[in-house]
PDB file of N, CA, C and O in Angstrom:
ATOM      1  N   UNK A   1      31.039  40.227  88.062  1.00  0.00           N
ATOM      2  CA  UNK A   1      30.804  38.649  88.575  1.00  0.00           C
ATOM      3  C   UNK A   1      30.950  38.825  89.913  1.00  0.00           C
ATOM      4  O   UNK A   1      31.339  39.900  90.371  1.00  0.00           O
ATOM      5  N   UNK A   2      30.556  37.450  90.909  1.00  0.00           N
ATOM      6  CA  UNK A   2      30.546  37.664  91.718  1.00  0.00           C
ATOM      7  C   UNK A   2      31.805  36.778  92.269  1.00  0.00           C
ATOM      8  O   UNK A   2      32.213  36.121  91.311  1.00  0.00           O
ATOM      9  N   UNK A   3      32.538  36.517  93.374  1.00  0.00           N
ATOM     10  CA  UNK A   3      33.334  35.960  94.175  1.00  0.00           C
ATOM     11  C   UNK A   3      33.378  34.186  93.738  1.00  0.00           C
ATOM     12  O   UNK A   3      34.331  33.560  93.273  1.00  0.00           O
ATOM     13  N   UNK A   4      32.245  33.780  94.017  1.00  0.00           N
ATOM     14  CA  UNK A   4      31.691  32.079  93.388  1.00  0.00           C
ATOM     15  C   UNK A   4      31.911  32.042  92.379  1.00  0.00           C
ATOM     16  O   UNK A   4      32.893  31.328  92.176  1.00  0.00           O
ATOM     17  N   UNK A   5      31.328  32.635  91.148  1.00  0.00           N
ATOM     18  CA  UNK A   5      31.597  32.820  90.076  1.00  0.00           C
ATOM     19  C   UNK A   5      33.057  32.460  89.476  1.00  0.00           C
ATOM     20  O   UNK A   5      33.396  31.585  88.680  1.00  0.00           O
ATOM     21  N   UNK A   6      33.760  33.412  90.119  1.00  0.00           N
ATOM     22  CA  UNK A   6      35.398  33.657  89.784  1.00  0.00           C
ATOM     23  C   UNK A   6      35.732  32.499  90.474  1.00  0.00           C
ATOM     24  O   UNK A   6      36.716  32.164  89.815  1.00  0.00           O
ATOM     25  N   UNK A   7      35.601  31.586  91.398  1.00  0.00           N
ATOM     26  CA  UNK A   7      36.015  30.830  92.317  1.00  0.00           C
ATOM     27  C   UNK A   7      36.135  29.451  91.443  1.00  0.00           C
ATOM     28  O   UNK A   7      37.072  28.654  91.441  1.00  0.00           O
ATOM     29  N   UNK A   8      34.646  29.391  90.542  1.00  0.00           N
ATOM     30  CA  UNK A   8      34.570  28.447  89.698  1.00  0.00           C
ATOM     31  C   UNK A   8      35.058  28.285  88.288  1.00  0.00           C
ATOM     32  O   UNK A   8      34.782  27.362  87.522  1.00  0.00           O
ATOM     33  N   UNK A   9      35.859  29.368  88.055  1.00  0.00           N
ATOM     34  CA  UNK A   9      36.499  29.419  86.807  1.00  0.00           C
ATOM     35  C   UNK A   9      37.581  28.451  86.866  1.00  0.00           C
ATOM     36  O   UNK A   9      38.279  28.305  87.869  1.00  0.00           O
ATOM     37  N   UNK A  10      37.738  27.710  85.662  1.00  0.00           N
ATOM     38  CA  UNK A  10      38.962  26.734  85.723  1.00  0.00           C
ATOM     39  C   UNK A  10      40.178  27.697  85.753  1.00  0.00           C
ATOM     40  O   UNK A  10      40.366  28.851  85.366  1.00  0.00           O
ATOM     41  N   UNK A  11      41.028  26.625  86.452  1.00  0.00           N
ATOM     42  CA  UNK A  11      42.693  27.647  86.046  1.00  0.00           C
ATOM     43  C   UNK A  11      43.263  27.178  84.997  1.00  0.00           C
ATOM     44  O   UNK A  11      43.497  25.970  84.986  1.00  0.00           O
ATOM     45  N   UNK A  12      43.644  28.009  83.823  1.00  0.00           N
ATOM     46  CA  UNK A  12      44.361  27.554  82.670  1.00  0.00           C
ATOM     47  C   UNK A  12      45.709  27.745  82.818  1.00  0.00           C
ATOM     48  O   UNK A  12      46.378  27.674  81.787  1.00  0.00           O
ATOM     49  N   UNK A  13      46.266  27.971  83.853  1.00  0.00           N
ATOM     50  CA  UNK A  13      47.791  27.945  83.802  1.00  0.00           C
ATOM     51  C   UNK A  13      48.467  26.867  83.406  1.00  0.00           C
ATOM     52  O   UNK A  13      49.513  26.857  82.757  1.00  0.00           O
ATOM     53  N   UNK A  14      47.727  25.768  83.892  1.00  0.00           N
ATOM     54  CA  UNK A  14      48.252  24.603  83.722  1.00  0.00           C
ATOM     55  C   UNK A  14      47.866  23.968  81.980  1.00  0.00           C
ATOM     56  O   UNK A  14      48.387  22.882  81.726  1.00  0.00           O
ATOM     57  N   UNK A  15      47.188  24.471  81.095  1.00  0.00           N
ATOM     58  CA  UNK A  15      46.762  24.420  79.878  1.00  0.00           C
ATOM     59  C   UNK A  15      47.906  24.983  79.113  1.00  0.00           C
ATOM     60  O   UNK A  15      48.329  24.467  78.079  1.00  0.00           O
ATOM     61  N   UNK A  16      48.277  25.806  79.529  1.00  0.00           N
ATOM     62  CA  UNK A  16      49.560  26.538  78.818  1.00  0.00           C
ATOM     63  C   UNK A  16      50.819  26.118  78.818  1.00  0.00           C
ATOM     64  O   UNK A  16      51.661  26.323  77.944  1.00  0.00           O
ATOM     65  N   UNK A  17      50.953  25.444  79.948  1.00  0.00           N
ATOM     66  CA  UNK A  17      52.010  24.343  79.572  1.00  0.00           C
ATOM     67  C   UNK A  17      51.881  23.154  78.933  1.00  0.00           C
ATOM     68  O   UNK A  17      52.908  22.526  78.674  1.00  0.00           O
ATOM     69  N   UNK A  18      50.580  22.624  78.559  1.00  0.00           N
ATOM     70  CA  UNK A  18      50.230  21.655  77.980  1.00  0.00           C
ATOM     71  C   UNK A  18      50.262  20.554  78.940  1.00  0.00           C
ATOM     72  O   UNK A  18      50.793  19.470  78.701  1.00  0.00           O
ATOM     73  N   UNK A  19      49.565  20.923  80.247  1.00  0.00           N
ATOM     74  CA  UNK A  19      49.270  20.093  81.089  1.00  0.00           C
ATOM     75  C   UNK A  19      48.039  20.390  81.954  1.00  0.00           C
ATOM     76  O   UNK A  19      47.749  21.472  82.465  1.00  0.00           O
ATOM     77  N   UNK A  20      47.197  18.933  82.040  1.00  0.00           N
ATOM     78  CA  UNK A  20      46.097  18.775  82.572  1.00  0.00           C
ATOM     79  C   UNK A  20      44.628  19.240  81.339  1.00  0.00           C
ATOM     80  O   UNK A  20      43.446  18.935  81.503  1.00  0.00           O
ATOM     81  N   UNK A  21      45.420  20.296  79.779  1.00  0.00           N
ATOM     82  CA  UNK A  21      44.114  20.363  79.460  1.00  0.00           C
ATOM     83  C   UNK A  21      44.278  20.101  77.798  1.00  0.00           C
ATOM     84  O   UNK A  21      45.065  20.852  77.221  1.00  0.00           O
ATOM     85  N   UNK A  22      43.746  19.324  77.190  1.00  0.00           N
ATOM     86  CA  UNK A  22      43.901  19.139  75.571  1.00  0.00           C
ATOM     87  C   UNK A  22      44.148  20.304  75.055  1.00  0.00           C
ATOM     88  O   UNK A  22      43.984  21.329  75.717  1.00  0.00           O
ATOM     89  N   UNK A  23      44.675  20.321  73.517  1.00  0.00           N
ATOM     90  CA  UNK A  23      45.090  21.689  73.254  1.00  0.00           C
ATOM     91  C   UNK A  23      44.173  21.121  71.682  1.00  0.00           C
ATOM     92  O   UNK A  23      43.689  20.001  71.521  1.00  0.00           O
ATOM     93  N   UNK A  24      44.148  22.208  70.742  1.00  0.00           N
ATOM     94  CA  UNK A  24      43.634  21.861  69.806  1.00  0.00           C
ATOM     95  C   UNK A  24      44.605  22.192  68.381  1.00  0.00           C
ATOM     96  O   UNK A  24      45.245  23.205  68.096  1.00  0.00           O
ATOM     97  N   UNK A  25      44.412  20.816  67.586  1.00  0.00           N
ATOM     98  CA  UNK A  25      45.827  20.938  66.975  1.00  0.00           C
ATOM     99  C   UNK A  25      45.050  21.656  65.399  1.00  0.00           C
ATOM    100  O   UNK A  25      43.853  21.815  65.160  1.00  0.00           O
ATOM    101  N   UNK A  26      46.245  21.973  64.537  1.00  0.00           N
ATOM    102  CA  UNK A  26      46.078  22.271  63.461  1.00  0.00           C
ATOM    103  C   UNK A  26      44.840  21.285  62.340  1.00  0.00           C
ATOM    104  O   UNK A  26      43.988  21.677  61.543  1.00  0.00           O
ATOM    105  N   UNK A  27      45.309  19.791  62.810  1.00  0.00           N
ATOM    106  CA  UNK A  27      44.253  18.770  62.102  1.00  0.00           C
ATOM    107  C   UNK A  27      42.820  18.948  62.633  1.00  0.00           C
ATOM    108  O   UNK A  27      41.858  18.800  61.880  1.00  0.00           O
ATOM    109  N   UNK A  28      42.672  19.283  64.005  1.00  0.00           N
ATOM    110  CA  UNK A  28      41.462  19.747  64.476  1.00  0.00           C
ATOM    111  C   UNK A  28      40.743  20.887  64.025  1.00  0.00           C
ATOM    112  O   UNK A  28      39.513  20.922  64.020  1.00  0.00           O
ATOM    113  N   UNK A  29      41.401  21.732  63.683  1.00  0.00           N
ATOM    114  CA  UNK A  29      40.506  22.895  63.174  1.00  0.00           C
ATOM    115  C   UNK A  29      40.376  22.779  61.404  1.00  0.00           C
ATOM    116  O   UNK A  29      39.574  23.461  60.767  1.00  0.00           O
ATOM    117  N   UNK A  30      41.326  21.786  60.779  1.00  0.00           N
ATOM    118  CA  UNK A  30      40.685  21.454  59.390  1.00  0.00           C
ATOM    119  C   UNK A  30      39.661  20.849  59.443  1.00  0.00           C
ATOM    120  O   UNK A  30      38.793  21.050  58.593  1.00  0.00           O
ATOM    121  N   UNK A  31      39.467  19.841  60.572  1.00  0.00           N
ATOM    122  CA  UNK A  31      38.405  18.673  60.281  1.00  0.00           C
ATOM    123  C   UNK A  31      36.915  19.744  60.459  1.00  0.00           C
ATOM    124  O   UNK A  31      35.923  19.774  59.731  1.00  0.00           O
ATOM    125  N   UNK A  32      37.267  20.690  61.904  1.00  0.00           N
ATOM    126  CA  UNK A  32      36.068  21.424  61.821  1.00  0.00           C
ATOM    127  C   UNK A  32      35.845  22.534  60.693  1.00  0.00           C
ATOM    128  O   UNK A  32      34.915  23.334  60.793  1.00  0.00           O
ATOM    129  N   UNK A  33      36.662  22.551  59.705  1.00  0.00           N
ATOM    130  CA  UNK A  33      36.251  23.246  58.599  1.00  0.00           C
ATOM    131  C   UNK A  33      35.652  22.808  57.509  1.00  0.00           C
ATOM    132  O   UNK A  33      35.010  23.330  56.598  1.00  0.00           O
ATOM    133  N   UNK A  34      36.138  21.291  57.907  1.00  0.00           N
ATOM    134  CA  UNK A  34      35.201  20.577  57.122  1.00  0.00           C
ATOM    135  C   UNK A  34      34.270  20.170  57.707  1.00  0.00           C
ATOM    136  O   UNK A  34      33.700  19.884  56.654  1.00  0.00           O
ATOM    137  N   UNK A  35      33.649  19.905  58.361  1.00  0.00           N
ATOM    138  CA  UNK A  35      32.662  19.970  59.454  1.00  0.00           C
ATOM    139  C   UNK A  35      31.592  21.114  59.066  1.00  0.00           C
ATOM    140  O   UNK A  35      30.436  20.876  58.716  1.00  0.00           O
ATOM    141  N   UNK A  36      32.175  22.412  59.187  1.00  0.00           N
ATOM    142  CA  UNK A  36      31.216  23.363  58.886  1.00  0.00           C
ATOM    143  C   UNK A  36      31.005  23.540  57.024  1.00  0.00           C
ATOM    144  O   UNK A  36      29.995  24.079  56.572  1.00  0.00           O
ATOM    145  N   UNK A  37      32.010  23.049  56.204  1.00  0.00           N
ATOM    146  CA  UNK A  37      31.682  22.538  54.752  1.00  0.00           C
ATOM    147  C   UNK A  37      30.152  22.014  54.725  1.00  0.00           C
ATOM    148  O   UNK A  37      29.077  22.512  54.392  1.00  0.00           O
ATOM    149  N   UNK A  38      30.565  20.796  55.227  1.00  0.00           N
ATOM    150  CA  UNK A  38      29.712  19.751  55.244  1.00  0.00           C
ATOM    151  C   UNK A  38      28.183  19.980  55.774  1.00  0.00           C
ATOM    152  O   UNK A  38      27.157  19.419  55.389  1.00  0.00           O
ATOM    153  N   UNK A  39      28.303  20.673  56.469  1.00  0.00           N
ATOM    154  CA  UNK A  39      26.901  20.891  57.330  1.00  0.00           C
ATOM    155  C   UNK A  39      26.391  22.209  56.257  1.00  0.00           C
ATOM    156  O   UNK A  39      25.192  22.321  56.006  1.00  0.00           O
ATOM    157  N   UNK A  40      27.206  22.987  55.779  1.00  0.00           N
ATOM    158  CA  UNK A  40      26.328  24.099  55.042  1.00  0.00           C
ATOM    159  C   UNK A  40      25.838  23.427  53.831  1.00  0.00           C
ATOM    160  O   UNK A  40      24.631  23.501  53.602  1.00  0.00           O
ATOM    161  N   UNK A  41      26.413  22.941  53.221  1.00  0.00           N
ATOM    162  CA  UNK A  41      26.199  21.412  52.120  1.00  0.00           C
ATOM    163  C   UNK A  41      24.935  20.754  52.089  1.00  0.00           C
ATOM    164  O   UNK A  41      24.359  20.448  51.045  1.00  0.00           O
ATOM    165  N   UNK A  42      24.510  20.540  53.227  1.00  0.00           N
ATOM    166  CA  UNK A  42      23.513  19.756  53.634  1.00  0.00           C
ATOM    167  C   UNK A  42      22.337  20.382  54.376  1.00  0.00           C
ATOM    168  O   UNK A  42      21.562  19.734  55.079  1.00  0.00           O
ATOM    169  N   UNK A  43      22.265  21.745  54.154  1.00  0.00           N
ATOM    170  CA  UNK A  43      21.312  22.848  54.632  1.00  0.00           C
ATOM    171  C   UNK A  43      21.144  22.644  56.335  1.00  0.00           C
ATOM    172  O   UNK A  43      19.977  22.730  56.716  1.00  0.00           O
ATOM    173  N   UNK A  44      22.020  22.421  57.244  1.00  0.00           N
ATOM    174  CA  UNK A  44      22.289  22.616  58.579  1.00  0.00           C
ATOM    175  C   UNK A  44      21.950  23.824  59.027  1.00  0.00           C
ATOM    176  O   UNK A  44      21.244  23.882  60.034  1.00  0.00           O
ATOM    177  N   UNK A  45      22.487  25.322  58.216  1.00  0.00           N
ATOM    178  CA  UNK A  45      22.363  26.248  59.018  1.00  0.00           C
ATOM    179  C   UNK A  45      21.229  27.083  58.091  1.00  0.00           C
ATOM    180  O   UNK A  45      21.112  26.977  56.870  1.00  0.00           O
ATOM    181  N   UNK A  46      20.274  28.097  59.141  1.00  0.00           N
ATOM    182  CA  UNK A  46      19.234  28.811  58.493  1.00  0.00           C
ATOM    183  C   UNK A  46      20.062  30.135  57.513  1.00  0.00           C
ATOM    184  O   UNK A  46      21.255  30.428  57.595  1.00  0.00           O
ATOM    185  N   UNK A  47      19.401  30.546  56.936  1.00  0.00           N
ATOM    186  CA  UNK A  47      19.619  31.724  55.714  1.00  0.00           C
ATOM    187  C   UNK A  47      20.259  32.969  56.847  1.00  0.00           C
ATOM    188  O   UNK A  47      21.221  33.727  56.730  1.00  0.00           O
ATOM    189  N   UNK A  48      19.362  32.803  57.839  1.00  0.00           N
ATOM    190  CA  UNK A  48      20.212  33.949  58.473  1.00  0.00           C
ATOM    191  C   UNK A  48      21.644  33.954  59.835  1.00  0.00           C
ATOM    192  O   UNK A  48      22.006  34.683  60.758  1.00  0.00           O
ATOM    193  N   UNK A  49      21.956  32.984  59.359  1.00  0.00           N
ATOM    194  CA  UNK A  49      23.274  32.212  59.902  1.00  0.00           C
ATOM    195  C   UNK A  49      24.234  32.337  58.994  1.00  0.00           C
ATOM    196  O   UNK A  49      25.371  32.463  59.447  1.00  0.00           O
ATOM    197  N   UNK A  50      24.104  32.338  57.867  1.00  0.00           N
ATOM    198  CA  UNK A  50      24.736  32.368  56.732  1.00  0.00           C
ATOM    199  C   UNK A  50      26.315  33.222  56.903  1.00  0.00           C
ATOM    200  O   UNK A  50      27.464  32.803  56.763  1.00  0.00           O
ATOM    201  N   UNK A  51      25.845  34.410  57.218  1.00  0.00           N
ATOM    202  CA  UNK A  51      26.751  35.294  57.151  1.00  0.00           C
ATOM    203  C   UNK A  51      27.551  35.070  58.270  1.00  0.00           C
ATOM    204  O   UNK A  51      28.677  35.396  57.892  1.00  0.00           O
ATOM    205  N   UNK A  52      27.616  34.728  59.351  1.00  0.00           N
ATOM    206  CA  UNK A  52      27.828  34.833  60.182  1.00  0.00           C
ATOM    207  C   UNK A  52      28.975  33.113  60.325  1.00  0.00           C
ATOM    208  O   UNK A  52      29.950  32.914  61.049  1.00  0.00           O
ATOM    209  N   UNK A  53      28.547  32.522  59.685  1.00  0.00           N
ATOM    210  CA  UNK A  53      29.097  31.086  59.709  1.00  0.00           C
ATOM    211  C   UNK A  53      29.994  30.901  58.771  1.00  0.00           C
ATOM    212  O   UNK A  53      30.959  30.143  58.865  1.00  0.00           O
ATOM    213  N   UNK A  54      29.589  31.874  57.437  1.00  0.00           N
ATOM    214  CA  UNK A  54      30.227  32.138  56.430  1.00  0.00           C
ATOM    215  C   UNK A  54      31.613  32.659  56.869  1.00  0.00           C
ATOM    216  O   UNK A  54      32.598  32.064  56.430  1.00  0.00           O
ATOM    217  N   UNK A  55      31.847  34.107  58.002  1.00  0.00           N
ATOM    218  CA  UNK A  55      32.595  34.479  58.259  1.00  0.00           C
ATOM    219  C   UNK A  55      33.625  34.330  59.026  1.00  0.00           C
ATOM    220  O   UNK A  55      34.673  34.975  59.051  1.00  0.00           O
ATOM    221  N   UNK A  56      33.147  33.100  59.902  1.00  0.00           N
ATOM    222  CA  UNK A  56      34.198  32.524  60.406  1.00  0.00           C
ATOM    223  C   UNK A  56      34.710  31.178  60.017  1.00  0.00           C
ATOM    224  O   UNK A  56      35.521  30.601  60.742  1.00  0.00           O
ATOM    225  N   UNK A  57      34.347  30.739  59.094  1.00  0.00           N
ATOM    226  CA  UNK A  57      34.590  29.637  58.036  1.00  0.00           C
ATOM    227  C   UNK A  57      35.890  30.539  57.652  1.00  0.00           C
ATOM    228  O   UNK A  57      37.023  30.438  58.124  1.00  0.00           O
ATOM    229  N   UNK A  58      35.386  31.506  56.605  1.00  0.00           N
ATOM    230  CA  UNK A  58      36.586  32.491  56.221  1.00  0.00           C
ATOM    231  C   UNK A  58      37.953  32.792  57.088  1.00  0.00           C
ATOM    232  O   UNK A  58      39.147  32.813  56.787  1.00  0.00           O
ATOM    233  N   UNK A  59      37.399  32.959  58.007  1.00  0.00           N
ATOM    234  CA  UNK A  59      38.939  33.315  58.856  1.00  0.00           C
ATOM    235  C   UNK A  59      39.606  32.500  59.819  1.00  0.00           C
ATOM    236  O   UNK A  59      40.461  32.756  60.667  1.00  0.00           O
ATOM    237  N   UNK A  60      38.532  30.620  59.218  1.00  0.00           N
ATOM    238  CA  UNK A  60      39.411  29.530  59.753  1.00  0.00           C
ATOM    239  C   UNK A  60      40.265  28.926  58.854  1.00  0.00           C
ATOM    240  O   UNK A  60      41.377  28.417  58.996  1.00  0.00           O
ATOM    241  N   UNK A  61      39.162  29.154  57.407  1.00  0.00           N
ATOM    242  CA  UNK A  61      40.476  28.817  56.431  1.00  0.00           C
ATOM    243  C   UNK A  61      41.491  29.614  55.740  1.00  0.00           C
ATOM    244  O   UNK A  61      42.283  29.164  54.912  1.00  0.00           O
ATOM    245  N   UNK A  62      41.402  31.011  56.196  1.00  0.00           N
ATOM    246  CA  UNK A  62      42.807  31.764  55.960  1.00  0.00           C
ATOM    247  C   UNK A  62      43.734  31.317  56.946  1.00  0.00           C
ATOM    248  O   UNK A  62      44.902  31.139  56.599  1.00  0.00           O
ATOM    249  N   UNK A  63      43.294  31.055  58.437  1.00  0.00           N
ATOM    250  CA  UNK A  63      44.438  31.134  59.288  1.00  0.00           C
ATOM    251  C   UNK A  63      44.972  29.713  59.126  1.00  0.00           C
ATOM    252  O   UNK A  63      46.150  29.532  59.435  1.00  0.00           O
ATOM    253  N   UNK A  64      44.223  28.641  58.663  1.00  0.00           N
ATOM    254  CA  UNK A  64      44.632  27.205  57.787  1.00  0.00           C
ATOM    255  C   UNK A  64      45.996  27.494  56.633  1.00  0.00           C
ATOM    256  O   UNK A  64      47.172  27.139  56.714  1.00  0.00           O
ATOM    257  N   UNK A  65      45.400  28.140  55.761  1.00  0.00           N
ATOM    258  CA  UNK A  65      46.139  28.701  54.888  1.00  0.00           C
ATOM    259  C   UNK A  65      47.383  29.529  55.102  1.00  0.00           C
ATOM    260  O   UNK A  65      48.133  29.674  54.137  1.00  0.00           O
ATOM    261  N   UNK A  66      47.648  30.016  56.112  1.00  0.00           N
ATOM    262  CA  UNK A  66      48.684  31.150  56.451  1.00  0.00           C
ATOM    263  C   UNK A  66      49.620  30.048  57.492  1.00  0.00           C
ATOM    264  O   UNK A  66      50.764  30.252  57.896  1.00  0.00           O
ATOM    265  N   UNK A  67      49.102  29.328  57.660  1.00  0.00           N
ATOM    266  CA  UNK A  67      49.998  28.316  58.664  1.00  0.00           C
ATOM    267  C   UNK A  67      50.776  26.970  57.820  1.00  0.00           C
ATOM    268  O   UNK A  67      51.906  26.521  58.011  1.00  0.00           O
ATOM    269  N   UNK A  68      49.338  26.363  56.470  1.00  0.00           N
ATOM    270  CA  UNK A  68      50.388  25.689  55.598  1.00  0.00           C
ATOM    271  C   UNK A  68      51.139  26.285  54.421  1.00  0.00           C
ATOM    272  O   UNK A  68      51.413  25.673  53.388  1.00  0.00           O
ATOM    273  N   UNK A  69      51.447  27.571  54.698  1.00  0.00           N
ATOM    274  CA  UNK A  69      52.340  28.032  53.498  1.00  0.00           C
ATOM    275  C   UNK A  69      53.417  28.529  54.848  1.00  0.00           C
ATOM    276  O   UNK A  69      54.566  28.640  54.420  1.00  0.00           O
ATOM    277  N   UNK A  70      53.333  28.779  56.037  1.00  0.00           N
ATOM    278  CA  UNK A  70      54.609  28.973  57.069  1.00  0.00           C
ATOM    279  C   UNK A  70      55.316  27.545  57.182  1.00  0.00           C
ATOM    280  O   UNK A  70      56.503  27.460  57.499  1.00  0.00           O
ATOM    281  N   UNK A  71      54.755  26.754  56.987  1.00  0.00           N
ATOM    282  CA  UNK A  71      55.112  25.385  57.218  1.00  0.00           C
ATOM    283  C   UNK A  71      55.873  25.171  56.227  1.00  0.00           C
ATOM    284  O   UNK A  71      57.062  24.883  56.366  1.00  0.00           O
ATOM    285  N   UNK A  72      55.086  25.323  54.707  1.00  0.00           N
ATOM    286  CA  UNK A  72      55.585  24.687  53.508  1.00  0.00           C
ATOM    287  C   UNK A  72      57.440  25.514  53.347  1.00  0.00           C
ATOM    288  O   UNK A  72      58.446  24.887  53.013  1.00  0.00           O
ATOM    289  N   UNK A  73      57.365  27.467  53.810  1.00  0.00           N
ATOM    290  CA  UNK A  73      58.463  27.553  53.928  1.00  0.00           C
ATOM    291  C   UNK A  73      59.410  27.393  54.962  1.00  0.00           C
ATOM    292  O   UNK A  73      60.414  28.104  54.930  1.00  0.00           O
ATOM    293  N   UNK A  74      59.211  26.334  56.145  1.00  0.00           N
ATOM    294  CA  UNK A  74      60.425  26.062  57.020  1.00  0.00           C
ATOM    295  C   UNK A  74      60.700  25.211  56.652  1.00  0.00           C
ATOM    296  O   UNK A  74      61.886  24.957  56.861  1.00  0.00           O
ATOM    297  N   UNK A  75      59.861  24.094  55.824  1.00  0.00           N
ATOM    298  CA  UNK A  75      60.292  22.716  55.464  1.00  0.00           C
ATOM    299  C   UNK A  75      61.171  22.872  54.226  1.00  0.00           C
ATOM    300  O   UNK A  75      62.003  22.000  53.977  1.00  0.00           O
ATOM    301  N   UNK A  76      61.017  24.039  53.364  1.00  0.00           N
ATOM    302  CA  UNK A  76      62.058  24.099  52.447  1.00  0.00           C
ATOM    303  C   UNK A  76      63.285  24.861  52.663  1.00  0.00           C
ATOM    304  O   UNK A  76      64.271  24.768  51.933  1.00  0.00           O
ATOM    305  N   UNK A  77      63.168  25.854  54.008  1.00  0.00           N
ATOM    306  CA  UNK A  77      64.366  26.435  54.572  1.00  0.00           C
ATOM    307  C   UNK A  77      65.208  25.422  55.213  1.00  0.00           C
ATOM    308  O   UNK A  77      66.377  25.637  55.534  1.00  0.00           O
ATOM    309  N   UNK A  78      64.493  24.132  55.424  1.00  0.00           N
ATOM    310  CA  UNK A  78      65.303  23.552  56.380  1.00  0.00           C
ATOM    311  C   UNK A  78      65.834  22.090  55.397  1.00  0.00           C
ATOM    312  O   UNK A  78      66.904  21.497  55.530  1.00  0.00           O
ATOM    313  N   UNK A  79      65.080  21.870  54.731  1.00  0.00           N
ATOM    314  CA  UNK A  79      65.193  20.885  53.447  1.00  0.00           C
ATOM    315  C   UNK A  79      66.547  21.842  52.467  1.00  0.00           C
ATOM    316  O   UNK A  79      67.556  21.184  52.215  1.00  0.00           O
ATOM    317  N   UNK A  80      66.511  23.154  52.026  1.00  0.00           N
ATOM    318  CA  UNK A  80      67.545  22.856  51.807  1.00  0.00           C
ATOM    319  C   UNK A  80      69.028  23.215  52.503  1.00  0.00           C
ATOM    320  O   UNK A  80      70.053  23.162  51.823  1.00  0.00           O
ATOM    321  N   UNK A  81      69.046  23.508  53.629  1.00  0.00           N
ATOM    322  CA  UNK A  81      70.087  23.502  53.922  1.00  0.00           C
ATOM    323  C   UNK A  81      71.301  22.145  54.330  1.00  0.00           C
ATOM    324  O   UNK A  81      72.523  22.144  54.175  1.00  0.00           O
ATOM    325  N   UNK A  82      70.505  21.209  54.818  1.00  0.00           N
ATOM    326  CA  UNK A  82      71.417  20.187  54.787  1.00  0.00           C
ATOM    327  C   UNK A  82      71.653  19.565  53.130  1.00  0.00           C
ATOM    328  O   UNK A  82      72.561  18.774  52.876  1.00  0.00           O
ATOM    329  N   UNK A  83      70.737  20.040  52.151  1.00  0.00           N
ATOM    330  CA  UNK A  83      71.103  19.642  50.751  1.00  0.00           C
ATOM    331  C   UNK A  83      72.527  20.509  50.459  1.00  0.00           C
ATOM    332  O   UNK A  83      73.532  20.022  49.942  1.00  0.00           O
ATOM    333  N   UNK A  84      72.406  21.648  50.827  1.00  0.00           N
ATOM    334  CA  UNK A  84      73.644  22.175  50.459  1.00  0.00           C
ATOM    335  C   UNK A  84      74.887  22.149  50.986  1.00  0.00           C
ATOM    336  O   UNK A  84      75.912  22.444  50.372  1.00  0.00           O
ATOM    337  N   UNK A  85      74.791  21.675  52.519  1.00  0.00           N
ATOM    338  CA  UNK A  85      75.641  20.921  53.388  1.00  0.00           C
ATOM    339  C   UNK A  85      76.366  19.745  52.478  1.00  0.00           C
ATOM    340  O   UNK A  85      77.531  19.662  52.090  1.00  0.00           O
ATOM    341  N   UNK A  86      75.407  19.002  52.314  1.00  0.00           N
ATOM    342  CA  UNK A  86      75.971  17.285  51.289  1.00  0.00           C
ATOM    343  C   UNK A  86      76.809  17.747  50.386  1.00  0.00           C
ATOM    344  O   UNK A  86      77.994  17.433  50.282  1.00  0.00           O
ATOM    345  N   UNK A  87      76.091  18.647  49.588  1.00  0.00           N
ATOM    346  CA  UNK A  87      76.938  19.305  48.100  1.00  0.00           C
ATOM    347  C   UNK A  87      78.360  19.739  48.328  1.00  0.00           C
ATOM    348  O   UNK A  87      79.264  19.545  47.515  1.00  0.00           O
ATOM    349  N   UNK A  88      78.534  20.501  49.806  1.00  0.00           N
ATOM    350  CA  UNK A  88      79.681  21.222  49.912  1.00  0.00           C
ATOM    351  C   UNK A  88      80.797  20.017  50.744  1.00  0.00           C
ATOM    352  O   UNK A  88      81.819  20.512  51.220  1.00  0.00           O
ATOM    353  N   UNK A  89      80.624  18.667  50.889  1.00  0.00           N
ATOM    354  CA  UNK A  89      81.103  17.513  51.658  1.00  0.00           C
ATOM    355  C   UNK A  89      81.380  17.393  50.197  1.00  0.00           C
ATOM    356  O   UNK A  89      82.277  18.150  49.826  1.00  0.00           O
ATOM    357  N   UNK A  90      80.828  16.611  49.226  1.00  0.00           N
ATOM    358  CA  UNK A  90      80.732  15.922  48.271  1.00  0.00           C
ATOM    359  C   UNK A  90      82.352  16.187  47.383  1.00  0.00           C
ATOM    360  O   UNK A  90      82.580  15.601  46.325  1.00  0.00           O
TER     361      UNK A  90
END
C-alpha cells in the first residue's frame, strides 16, 4: 500500500467508541439472514455461488442462535434473582 492509500483509510477509533460510525445490530443481522434466504428462494444466486452463500448464511444463523441462547440464559438468570429476593421478603 502506498502512503496515499493509507492516508485515505477512514479512522475507526471513533466507531469503536460508538461515535461517528453506525454499528450493526443483531436485528440488522437477522434482517440480512432473511434477505439471503428470500433471495435464494427467488433464484437470485447462480449454482456455483450457492456454496459460498450457504456457508456464510450458516455462519450467520449459528451466530444469531448462539446470541439468542446467551440472551435467554442471561434473562433467565436475571429473572430468577429478583423473584427469589421477593420470596425471601414475603
